[in-house]
C-alpha positions in Angstrom: 22.7 -4.3 -8.7 21.7 -0.7 -8.7 19.9 0.0 -11.8 20.2 3.1 -13.5 19.2 4.9 -17.0 22.8 3.7 -18.1 22.3 0.1 -17.0 18.6 -0.5 -17.5 18.8 -2.3 -21.0 20.3 -5.3 -18.9 17.2 -6.2 -17.6 14.1 -4.7 -19.7 13.8 -8.2 -21.3 13.9 -10.1 -18.2 11.1 -11.6 -16.5 11.5 -11.2 -12.6 9.8 -13.8 -10.4 8.8 -10.7 -8.0 8.3 -6.9 -8.2 8.4 -5.2 -5.0 6.7 -1.8 -5.3 8.3 0.0 -2.4 11.2 0.0 -0.6 10.5 0.8 2.7 11.1 -1.6 5.7 8.3 -4.1 4.5 9.5 -4.0 0.8 13.2 -4.4 1.8 12.6 -7.1 4.1 10.6 -8.9 1.4 13.4 -8.3 -1.1 15.9 -10.0 1.4 13.4 -13.1 1.6 13.1 -13.3 -2.1 16.5 -13.3 -2.7 17.8 -15.7 0.2 14.7 -17.9 -1.7 17.2 -17.7 -5.0 14.3 -15.8 -6.7 14.9 -13.0 -8.9 13.4 -9.8 -7.5 13.3 -6.1 -8.4 12.4 -3.4 -5.8 11.3 0.1 -7.3 11.2 2.6 -4.8 10.0 6.2 -5.3 12.1 7.4 -2.3 9.2 8.5 0.2 9.2 5.7 2.8 7.1 6.6 5.6 10.0 5.7 8.3 12.7 7.9 6.1 11.2 11.1 8.1 11.2 9.0 11.5 13.6 10.6 14.0 13.8 7.4 16.3 12.3 3.9 15.9 11.2 2.9 19.6 9.5 -0.4 18.8 12.0 -2.2 16.5 13.5 -5.2 19.0 17.1 -5.1 19.2 17.6 -1.5 17.6 18.7 1.7 19.9 15.7 3.5 20.7 17.2 6.5 18.8 18.2 4.8 15.6 16.8 7.2 12.7 14.5 5.4 10.4 16.9 6.2 7.4 19.6 4.1 9.0 17.2 1.1 9.0 16.3 1.8 5.5 20.1 2.6 4.5 21.1 -1.0 6.2 18.2 -3.0 4.7 19.0 -1.7 1.2 23.1 -3.2 1.6 21.8 -6.4 2.7 19.5 -6.5 -0.5 21.8 -5.4 -2.8 24.5 -7.9 -1.2 22.4 -10.9 -2.1 21.8 -9.9 -5.9 18.6 -8.2 -6.0 17.8 -5.5 -8.3 16.8 -1.9 -7.1 15.4 1.2 -9.0 14.5 4.8 -7.9 11.6 5.1 -9.9 8.0 5.8 -9.7 5.6 3.0 -10.5 2.4 4.6 -12.8 0.2 1.6 -13.5 0.5 -2.3 -13.6 -1.3 -4.0 -16.0 -2.5 -7.8 -15.5 -1.1 -9.5 -18.6 -2.4 -13.2 -17.5 0.9 -15.1 -16.4 2.7 -11.8 -16.1 2.3 -8.2 -14.9 3.7 -5.4 -16.9 4.7 -2.5 -14.5 4.8 0.8 -16.1 7.6 2.5 -14.6 8.9 6.4 -14.9 12.2 7.2 -14.2 13.7 10.5 -12.8 11.8 13.8 -11.7 13.7 15.7 -14.6 14.4 14.7 -18.2 12.3 11.4 -17.4 12.1 7.9 -19.2 9.5 5.3 -19.1 10.1 1.7 -19.0 8.0 -1.3 -18.7 9.4 -4.4 -16.4 7.6 -7.7 -16.1 7.0 -9.9 -13.1 5.2 -13.2 -12.4 4.1 -11.8 -8.8 3.4 -8.4 -7.6 4.1 -7.3 -3.7 2.8 -4.0 -3.2 4.8 -2.4 -0.4 4.6 1.5 -1.1 2.7 2.3 1.9 0.8 5.5 2.9 2.3 9.1 4.0 0.3 11.1 6.9 -1.4 14.0 6.4 -0.1 17.1 8.0 -1.4 20.7 9.3 -1.4 22.9 6.0 0.4 25.8 6.8 1.6 28.7 4.7 5.1 27.9 6.0 5.2 24.0 5.7 8.6 23.9 7.0 7.2 25.2 10.5 5.5 21.8 10.3 8.3 19.5 9.3 10.9 21.1 11.8 8.6 19.1 14.5 6.8 16.4 12.8 8.4 13.2 13.6 10.0 14.6 16.8 7.5 15.2 19.5 4.4 15.8 17.0 3.4 12.1 16.5 1.2 10.8 14.2 0.8 7.2 15.3 -0.7 6.7 18.9 0.2 3.0 18.7 3.5 3.8 18.4 4.0 6.8 20.4 1.4 7.4 23.3 3.6 6.1 26.1 5.6 9.1 25.1 2.9 11.5 25.7 2.2 10.1 29.0 0.9 13.0 31.4 2.2 15.6 28.9 0.2 18.5 27.5 -0.7 17.3 24.2 -2.5 18.8 21.3 -4.7 16.8 19.2 -4.7 18.1 15.5 -7.6 16.8 13.3 -9.6 17.4 9.9 -13.0 16.2 10.9 -14.9 15.4 14.1 -14.2 11.8 13.5 -10.6 12.2 13.1 -10.5 13.8 16.6 -12.1 10.8 18.1 -8.3 9.7 18.8 -8.4 11.8 21.6 -10.6 9.6 24.2 -7.8 6.6 23.0 -5.0 8.9 23.8 -6.8 9.8 27.0 -5.4 6.4 28.5 -1.6 7.6 28.7 -2.5 11.4 29.5 -5.8 14.0 30.5 -4.1 16.8 29.4 -5.8 17.1 25.9 -6.5 20.0 23.8 -8.2 19.5 20.6 -7.7 21.7 17.3 -10.0 21.9 14.6 -7.8 24.2 12.6 -10.9 26.0 11.6 -11.4 23.1 9.1 -15.1 22.1 10.4 -17.5 22.3 12.6 -18.3 19.7 15.5 -21.7 18.5 17.3 -23.2 19.7 20.3 -23.0 16.1 21.6 -19.2 15.8 20.6 -18.6 19.2 22.5 -20.6 17.6 25.5 -18.3 14.6 25.6 -15.3 16.8 25.3 -16.7 18.9 28.2 -17.3 16.0 30.3 -13.8 14.7 29.8 -12.5 18.4 30.3 -10.7 18.6 27.0 -10.6 21.8 25.5 -11.7 22.8 22.1 -9.8 25.4 19.7 -11.6 26.1 16.6 -9.2 29.3 15.7 -7.0 28.4 12.2 -3.4 27.8 13.4 -0.6 30.4 12.4 2.4 28.5 13.7 3.9 25.5 15.9 6.5 27.1 18.4 9.6 25.6 19.5 13.2 25.0 19.0 15.7 22.4 18.1 12.7 20.3 17.0 10.9 20.3 20.1 7.3 21.9 19.7 6.1 23.8 22.8 3.0 25.4 21.8 0.5 26.6 18.7 0.3 30.3 17.8 -3.3 31.1 16.7 -4.3 33.6 13.9 -5.7 35.8 16.3 -2.2 35.8 18.5 -3.1 33.7 21.3 -0.6 31.1 22.1 -1.8 27.7 23.5 1.2 26.1 25.6 1.9 22.3 24.6 4.6 19.4 25.5 3.6 17.4 22.5 1.2 17.0 19.5 -0.6 14.0 17.7 -1.6 14.7 14.1 -4.9 12.7 13.3 -5.5 13.7 9.7 -5.6 10.3 7.5 -3.3 9.3 4.8 -2.7 9.1 1.7 -2.5 5.7 0.5 0.2 5.1 -2.3 -1.6 2.4 -4.5 -2.8 4.3 -7.4 -1.3 1.8 -9.9 -3.3 -0.9 -8.6 -6.6 0.9 -9.8 -6.9 -1.4 -13.0 -6.9 -4.4 -10.9 -10.4 -5.4 -9.3 -8.8 -6.0 -5.4 -10.9 -6.3 -2.3 -10.3 -3.5 0.0 -11.5 -2.2 3.4 -11.6 1.6 3.2 -8.3 2.7 1.9 -6.5 -0.7 2.7 -6.2 -3.9 0.7 -7.6 -7.1 2.4 -5.3 -9.6 2.3 -5.0 -13.3 4.2 -2.4 -14.2 6.7 0.3 -14.5 4.3 -0.5 -11.1 3.0 -2.1 -12.4 -0.3 -4.9 -10.5 -1.9 -7.9 -11.2 -3.7 -5.6 -11.6 -6.6 -3.7 -15.1 -6.2 -0.5 -13.2 -7.4 -0.6 -9.6 -5.9 0.6 -9.2 -1.9 0.2 -6.3 -0.1 2.2 -5.4 2.8 2.5 -3.0 5.7 0.4 -0.3 5.6 -1.3 -0.7 2.7 -3.1 -3.9 4.2 -5.8 -3.7 6.7 -3.9 -4.0 10.6 -1.4 -2.0 12.7 0.8 0.6 10.9 4.2 -0.5 12.2 7.8 -1.0 11.3 8.1 -4.1 12.7 4.6 -5.4 11.1 5.8 -4.3 7.8 9.0 -6.5 8.2 7.2 -9.2 8.8 4.5 -8.8 6.3 7.2 -9.0 4.0 9.2 -12.4 5.1 5.6 -13.8 5.0 4.5 -12.5 1.7 8.0 -13.7 0.5 8.1 -16.9 1.9 4.4 -17.7 0.4 5.5 -16.8 -3.0 8.2 -19.3 -3.0 6.0 -22.0 -1.8 3.9 -21.2 -5.0 6.7 -21.5 -7.3 8.5 -24.3 -5.5 5.5 -26.4 -5.4 4.9 -25.4 -9.3 8.5 -26.4 -10.4 9.1 -29.4 -7.8 12.4 -30.5 -6.3 15.6 -30.7 -8.2 16.9 -34.2 -9.3 20.4 -35.2 -8.8 20.5 -36.7 -12.1 23.8 -38.8 -11.8 21.8 -40.6 -8.6 18.6 -41.5 -10.7 18.7 -45.5 -11.5 18.6 -46.0 -15.5 15.3 -48.0 -14.7 13.6 -44.8 -13.3 14.9 -42.4 -16.4 13.8 -45.2 -18.8 10.2 -45.6 -17.4 
């Protein structure tokens, strides 16, 4: 059921089999499988799934290519609730390993907040990442194009930029290296430092060898209409015409709540096995938090894997149900 401040008391003493942190595609997939396995689960969602602002999902098999990410999440949530799962809008601040259970400390409500503690035997971390975007004085100008023809994922959207004039926006020399992968799709690439950093002579030489212009002046604003970015105006008034953009500025990993637990990591990602289990036997990480491709379809698959492995763990520990009436008396006496 949908949990609110009014009905929370019904669940505060309940120990869930699994609490899923994050209600994106991965978390919802995990929750649906957990409920199908007849386990008790709670999804806690902060409401900022990366796919929420994706205007069109082009890589999810079976969906129309113009399906907005929010539609996928809405349907997934409805499916999960229909199977008897619990869902709470809240922010997980901390998770404490108590031994047999985890204590999940949650902030509920942005105003007049309340704080509650829930408990579970297993955790699935599905809280994902959010991409850093160019920081302009008027951020609405950025949001007008992000998720439309200003992309953040080369794997997802490289083909959409084929043979187009593309601006690559970075925040370090390393972040601009993506231009040479983008060069598979288009040669018409202009790189923007946004005035944030200097580049090395070696990198300049490599750009010259590929014919990729480098713009080092700060950006005043993006230009365009109807959510289609057509260029960039620099602070000195110069205009660079573009047909698409690729933002390569890194991401914020939403996993601060796990800082108190020693988990193996690779950079900002959690290291998992093939079933999404982390170095802690009862903590799983799925989607963008784990090492691997940042794709909606991958996150959904990860959710199925994690839920299945948890079911296997619990099933093996509990054993099969017995049909008591069919058990011979000689067996029960023994």
